[in-house]
N, C-alpha and C positions, 0 to 999 in steps of 0.2 A: 304909654311911654314910661309912666312911673312904675308900672308893674314890671316892665322889661328891665329897667335899671335895677330894681329890687332883686329880680331873678339873677341878673349878672353878678351882683355883689354877693349873693348867696352862693352861687356856683363857685366864685373865686374863693370864698371862705372855706367851702367844702374841699376844694382842691388843695388849698393851703393846709388844712387839717390832715388830709390824706398824706401829703408829702412829709409833714412833720412826723406822722405816725410811722411812715416807712423809714425815715432817718433814725428814729429812736429804736425801731425794731432791728435795723441793721447794726447799729452800735451795740445793742444788747446781744446780738448773735456772735460778735467778735470775741474770741477767747482772751485777747489781750485787753488789759484795763486801759481805758481812754478817759482822760480828764482834760477838759477845755476851760481855760480861764479868759475872762474879758480883759480889757486894757487896765482895769483897776485891780486885777488879780482875783476877782470873784468867780466862783465856779458856775459855769453855764451848762456843762455836760459832765455827767458822772455815770458811766455805763454800768451794766450789771456786773461785769468782771471786776470793776473798781470796787463795787460793794463787797464782793466775795473775798477779794484779796486784802482789802484794807479793814473790813469790818464796819466801815461807816456807811450808813444808809443814804441813798440818793436824796431822799426828802430832807435829810438833815444837813446836806452839803450845798445843794443848789442855792445860789444867791449869797453864799458866804465865802470868806477867805479860807484858804487852806488851814487845817489845824496847826496850832503852834508847835514848832519843833517836830514837824511831821516827817521831814526827809533829812537824812544825813548821808553824806558821801562815805562810802566804805573807806576806812583808814588806809588800807593797802592800795586802793585804786585812785586816791585823790590826786588831782593834778597840782602842779606848781603854779602859783599866780604870778602877777607882775612883780618886779623888783625882787624875785626870788622868794616871795612869801609863800608859805604852804597853804594849799586849799583844803587841808584835812579838817574833819569835824563838821561844823555847821554848814549846811548847803543852802536851804531856803525855808522860810516859814511864811505863814500868811499874815504876819504882823506888818501893818502899813509902815512902821518905822524901819523895817528891815528890807522889805521887798523893794527893789529899785524900780524907778519909773521905766516902763518899756521904751519910751521915746529916747531915753538916755542910755540904753543898754550898750550901745557900741563903745561908750566911754568907760564902761565898767570892766574890771578884770574878769577873765572867763569863769573863775570859780565863784564869783559873786553874782553872776546872772541867774535869774530865776529859770531861765530857759536858754538853751544854746542851739543854734541852727544845726540841723543834721539832714542827711540825705533822705529821700523817700525811696521805697523799693524800686521805683522805675528808673532812678538815676544810676549812673555807673558807679561801681565801687571804687573807693579811693583808699589812701593809706593814712589819712589824718586821724588823730586820736579822737576827734569829734564826730567821725563818720558813722559810729555805731553805738549800740547801747553801752551804758556804763553801770557798774555795780553800785547799788545804793543800799542804805538801811532805812526801812520805813517803820514808823511806830504804828502798830496795829491799834484799833479802837480800844482793845482790852489791855493795851499797855506793853505788850511784848514786841520785840523787834522782828521784822520780816525782811530777809535779804531779797532784793529785787534787781532786775535788769531794767534800765530805763532809757528811753529815747526822748529827746526834748526838741521842740521846734517852735520858733516864733511864727505867728500867723500875721499875714499882711493883706491889705486890701489891694485892689487893682492899681492903685497909685503908689504902692510900695510902703504905705504907712502901717505901722504896727497896730494891730487891733486886738491882739490877744496872744495866747500861748497854748500849746498842746503838750500834754505828758502822756506817754504810752509806756506801760510797764507790765511785767509778769514776774512770778516767783523765779528765783535763780537756783533753787535747790537741785533741780534735775541736772543742771550744768555741772555741779560738783561731782556727779557720779559718772561722768563721761570717761571712757578709757583714754589715758594719756600716755605719751612717751615719757621715758625716764629723763629727768632734768638734772639729777645730781645736785650739786651745790651752786649751779649757775643761776643767779638772779635774772640775768639778761634773757636766758632761754625761757625761764618761767614766765617772765613778763610777755615775751613774744607768744608763748603758748596761750596765755590768758586772752591776749588780743585775738588770736585765731579762734579761740573758743566762742567769743562774741559773734564773729562772722558766721561760724557754724550754726549757732542757734538762730540767727536771723535768716540765714539761707534755708534752714529746715522749716521754719515757720512759713516762709514764702512758698515753699514747695507744698506744704500741707494745705494752705489756704488757696493757692492759685494753681496747684499741680504743675509748677515750673520744674522741669527735669533737672536733676543735679546728681553728681557722683563724687566720690572721694578717692583719691590716690594717696595711700600711706606709703611713704618711701623711707627706706633705711640705707645709709651709705655702708656698703659691705666692708670697707676698710676702716670704718670709724672706731670700733672698739680696739682693734690692734694698734691703730695709730695713737689712740689715747694712752695705751699702756707703754708704748715705746718712745713717744715724743712729747706727751703731755697735753694739757688742755689748750694751750695757746696754738699748737699745731692743729688740733682738732677744730678749733674755731675758724682758723684760716682755711682749712679744708672745706668746712661747711659754707663759708663765704664764696669759695671758688665754685662749688656745686650750684649754689643759689644763682650766681651770675650766669652760669651756663643754662640753667633751667629757664630763667626768665626770657631767654631768647625764643623759647618755644611755647610760652603761655598765650592763651587766648585773651583778648581784651577784658572779658568778663570774669576771668579766673582769679583766684586768690591763692597765693603761695605763702606758707608760714612754717615756722619751726614747730615741731610736735615732739620734741625730745632732744637729748644731747646730739645725736647723730641721725635724726629723723626729720622729715618734712611731711606736711600735709598739703594737698592741692584740692581746692574746692572747684569743681568743674561743672559746666552746664551742657555737656554732650547729651544728645537725645537718647542714646541707648548704651547698654553695657559694651557692645562690640565697638562702637565709636570711642568709648572711654578707653578700652583696651588698646585700640590703635594709637590713640593719643599717648597712652602710657609708654608704649614702645618707642615713640618719637622722643619723648622726654628722657627715657633711659639712654638712647643714643646720644643725646646732647650731653648728658652727664659724663659720658666716656670721653668727651672732648674737653672737659674742664682742665684748664692749665694750672695745676697745683704743684708747686715746688717747695721743698723744705730742705734747707741747707744745701741748695744747689741740685738736689735730686728731684726729678719729676716722678710723682707717684700717680699711677693710674687708678682711676676711681670708677666704681660701678654701683648700681642701685638694685636693691630688692624691692619690688613694688607690689602692693596689693590694691586691687580695684574693687569698689563696691558701688552699685547704682541704686539710688533710692527707689523704693516701691511703696505704694500706699499701704498703710498699716504697720510699717517698720519704724521703730523709734530711732532717734539720732544715736542713742547709746548702742543699740543693736547694729546699726549701720557701721559705726566705728569699730565695733568688735569684728564685724565681717571683714572690713578693710585690713584690720590688724592681723586677723587670722590668715588672710590671703598673703600679706606681706611676710609673715612667719613661714608660710609654705614656700615662698620664693627663697628665703634664707636657707631653709632646710634642703632645697634642691641645689644648693651650691652658690646662690647669689647670681646677680646679673640676670634676673628673671622677672617676668611679669605674671602674676597669678590673679585669678578672678574669684570673687565670692559668689557662691551658688545660692539659690533661693532657700535651700535647706540648711544654710549656715556653713557648709563645707567649703573648701577652697581648692583650686586647681589651676593648672596652666591654661 
């Protein structure tokens, strides 16, 4: 009997060791940095990507608080806290005197939390500012700043009690090189475009890791530039709102629509093929023509030039956006009110 119990305990320890090894190997295989903190704010997970991006070795971080003044929120992306106070500047450090108790997190203003609840990839997309990655500045182990995109999530046990926190981040430099629509001097449009950019990056990473199909529709309102010249920016913004209202009636529940320039939109879709994406684009183009836009009593008819691009393995997000933009330009060149597709060789056509 004694030998049987000893064998059972030994087998259990072996399985436990194998599971731990699998978990560590899985975390190290993920391209995104993952840092997990316990309830006291001490590091319990620091994967390989976290080492490469931050410069801090795992052996030096496990069991310790986060480095002092390690994370700062990007000045241009910082939220406003309670009572109108700005959340710019300091975000979170590993100092016990600064890090709030996780059990009291609900009473803290959003910008003071070490972590903020966010959705997981399996949850439906929303429009909350907390639903996606935010731009941060991280201090590298060698002292220089590193711009990153970070998602943050509280960890709870089965009873709902907070037991820790998880940080997921990756460098944001590649996002700065993505093709954009022209935003002119409109801060509102620039902000909407930045938010859409976060969704793009997250959707792309999900496609790469899970091969979830997705496509892009780059839309330009054909009457936008002429309306801007003849009626000004206010008329243009009202026009874009009218088109957006019309388009939202035809969006799928999982789709995201956002501004991608002064007179342009981007739709992130999850159609299974390019042909289905093209069919959907034609439906949205028809809805845009129904937009009820009036200015000084005159009803102005609106049409769209649309470029469609479907993601394929090996294609970067920047390349995909270039394909969608090229296809949209082809629709404009054809006289507008057209839907064009991006071909595998980078060319565009109806």
